N, C-alpha and C positions, 0 to 999 in steps of 0.2 A: 151808905147808900151812895149821899152827894161825892164821897172821894172819889170812887168809883165811874158814876158821871162825871167825874173833873179829869182823871186818870186814861175816858175813853176820848174826851178829845183833846185832849196835849197828844195821843197818838196820831191823830189826821190833824191838826194843829195846821198845817201847811195848806191842802185842803178849804181848810172853814176859812182861811187866807185870804184868799184865794178867791174861792165865793162873793167875802164881804165885801170886797171888792169888788167887782163886779158888779155887788148889787148899790154898791154906794154912787158907781160910776155912772151906772143904766138909770140910776134916780134921778142924779143931777144934769143928767144930757135932757131927761122926759121936763125936771121943768124947765131949763136954759132955753128948751123949746126947737124945732128940727133943722134951722139955721143954723142954729150954734152947734146941732149936733154933727153937719154935714161936715162945717166947717173944720172940727174936732177929727173925724171919720177920716175926714180926706189928707190932715195935716201926720195922723198915723200910721197911714196906709201903708204898706208893703210893696206899692208899686215899683217900674224900673224906676219911675220919675222919682219919686224920694232919694230910692235905694242908689240912685246916677248923680243926686248932689251929696250924697257923704250924709243920708237924714240914716244913717243907721239904728238911732234911737228908736225909732221903727220898729225894728224888729223883738223889742220889747213890748213900747206899746199899744201894737198893733192887737196886742193876746189879752187886752182889758175892753177890747168894746168892738162890737157888732156892727154890723150898718146897715142889717135889716131893723134894730131897738127890738129883738125880743127875748133878750138876754132871760128876762124875770124866767119864762118857758125852758130852758135852758137848762137851767140851773141844779135841780132835783133831780137827773139826771147827769150832770155834771160832777157833781157834788158827791152819789153812789159812785161813778167810777173813779172820782176820783180818789175818794176815800179809800175802795178795798185795793187799789194801788200801794195808799200810801201803809192799810195793814200790812202789806206781802213786803214792802222794800223800802218802806221809812223814806223816813221827809227827803233824807240826800236823793236818794234814784230816784224818786218821787220825780222832785223839778231839774235832774238832770234828764232824766224820758221826757218830758215833757218840752222840756229845752230842748231837744234832739231832733224832736215832731215839729217845734214852732218855725227855729233856726233852720235847721237841717233841709225840710222840704220847701221851703221857702227861696233859700237861696236857689238849690238843684226847682225849683220852677220857675225864678228870674232866669238866669241862667239859659234857662230853655226856650223863653220867652223874648229872652235878646236873639239869640240865634235865628230864633224864626223871622224877626223882626227883619233882622240885619240881613238874610236871603230873601224875603219878599212873600215871606210864607201869609206871613199876619199884616194885618195895619199899624201904623206907629201911633191912632188911635190905644191901642192896649195899654201901652209904655202907662197909663193916664189911669190904667181902669181899679176901682175901690178895689181894696184886696185885705182886708180885718176879720176878725175876729179869733178861739179858741178852738175848729177842729181841727188844726193840724197835731199842737199840742197833746186834743185829748185823743185820738185814734192812734197817735204814736204810743200813747200809755194804754192806752188799748190790745195794743200789741204786744206790749212786754209781759202783759197776763198773760201768755201764749205760757211761758214755765213754769205760770202755774195750773197749769192745765195737766191732769194723771195724762202721762204716757202716754197712755192705749187709746185716747181722743183726740191728743196730739195733732195728728195730720189731719181728720176734719176740721179740727178749731180753722189749722192752716187754711188749708185750701177754700172749703165755705166761704172764708172772711177774703182773704186775696180773691179769688173768684167775682164776690159779690163787686166790689172796690173796678176791680179791672175794667167788668160787664158796663160799668157803669164810667167808668174812664172813658173806654172807649166813644162811647156815644155823650159825652157828656158835653153842652154847650158851649163850657170858657174850661180855661183851667186849672178851676176849687177841683175839679173829680182827680185831676190828677194828680194833687196835688195831695188831695184825704189819700189816695193808691198809695203815695210814692212815703208819707207820712205814717200808716199802717204797716207798710214792708220797713222801712228803718225800725217801729220800734219794735218787728217780731223779730229780726236783725241782732237787736239790741238784747231780746230776751235770752239768748245762745249763752251770754255771761252771767246769768242772772239764777240763783236754785233756791227753790223752794222745795219745804218738804210743808208747806203750807194743809191744815185741816180744814175742811169743806165744811162750816158749820153751815146751817140752817142760813145767820144771820148776811155770812159772805156769800153763800147763795144765792140770796134776796139781793146786796150792790150786784153781785155779779149780773144778773136775768136784767136789774131796772139801770144797771150802767153799760152791757150789751146790748139794749133796744136803746140806748139813747147813742152811742157810736151807729147803728144801722142805721137811726135814725138821719146822719150824719152823713153819713155815706151814699145811703139812696135819696137825700131830701132834695140835694144836687138838681136831681132829673128825676121826677116821683114814677113817671112814666114811665122808667124802666125798670121801678119795683117786681113787677110783673113775669120780668125775663131774667132779674139779678138775681132778685131769692132764688128761684128755682132750679137756675142753674147754680147759687151756693151749695143746697140740699145736694144735690146730686153729684154734684164734686166732693162733698162729705160722705156720700154713701158709697162714690166710686174707692177713695180712698180707704174706705174702714176696711170694704170688705178684701181689696189688696194686702192689706194691710196683717187679714186674719189668714188669707189664702198662703203668705209669706211664713205667716209662725207656726201655722197648721199642716205647712206643707213637708219640709224639712221632717216634722213628729210621725206626721201617718207614714214614710216614707221609710224612716228606722224601724217602724211597728212592724212594717211588712216585714223587713227583714231580718229582726227579731223573731219571729214566727218561722219565716224560711229554716233558718238556722236551728232552729229547737225540735 
């Protein structure tokens, strides 16, 4: 019994190590007080000011702190999401997917912000904005789960998530929502090179449900007032895509059946 539990824990070792690190760091910052927390967040933020001064270490450190200090609330959903991905893709690919989303989306957003500031579309103060957290990496991992979704449901999965992310990004008050859409897209694109013959056991379905809910919270949480628009839009796209796909599959079959009847 104990050996089986240990074996299962080993299979999600990266998830457990990362979650433990987040918990320990959040606890230390809580003990040290808000002033210290603000200083740490400022030093680890991947804003243009830090990146422009060559502080590339922020690309790693920023994934271990949150600006609002709600790490404890995020851990259950994050653990379910990362654990599912680690069970499906193994530890190395989980790390690669998370890094792709966290670093990739951060650099793309930074490039866009730099261009916008240079063109005068955004104030220079944006270069000092706080940008830390785990959401970019987590949403990229969510995107990679596309490869594990059954083929018949895959278009609906992609359509709904992309639609929700884009609706929120278009109406978002800051660049975080855009970063979420980019990270999710990077994850979906990277899923093309992943293959999975995963069996969706009840345990994995539970992880997907909780992890998906966590991902939805990350996407919509930036602008909660857009949820009544983004969620129905995502569901509508999923329904439309599913019906179109079924029509394309049934169309040739129906045509063939008709020709066969006539020739008979």
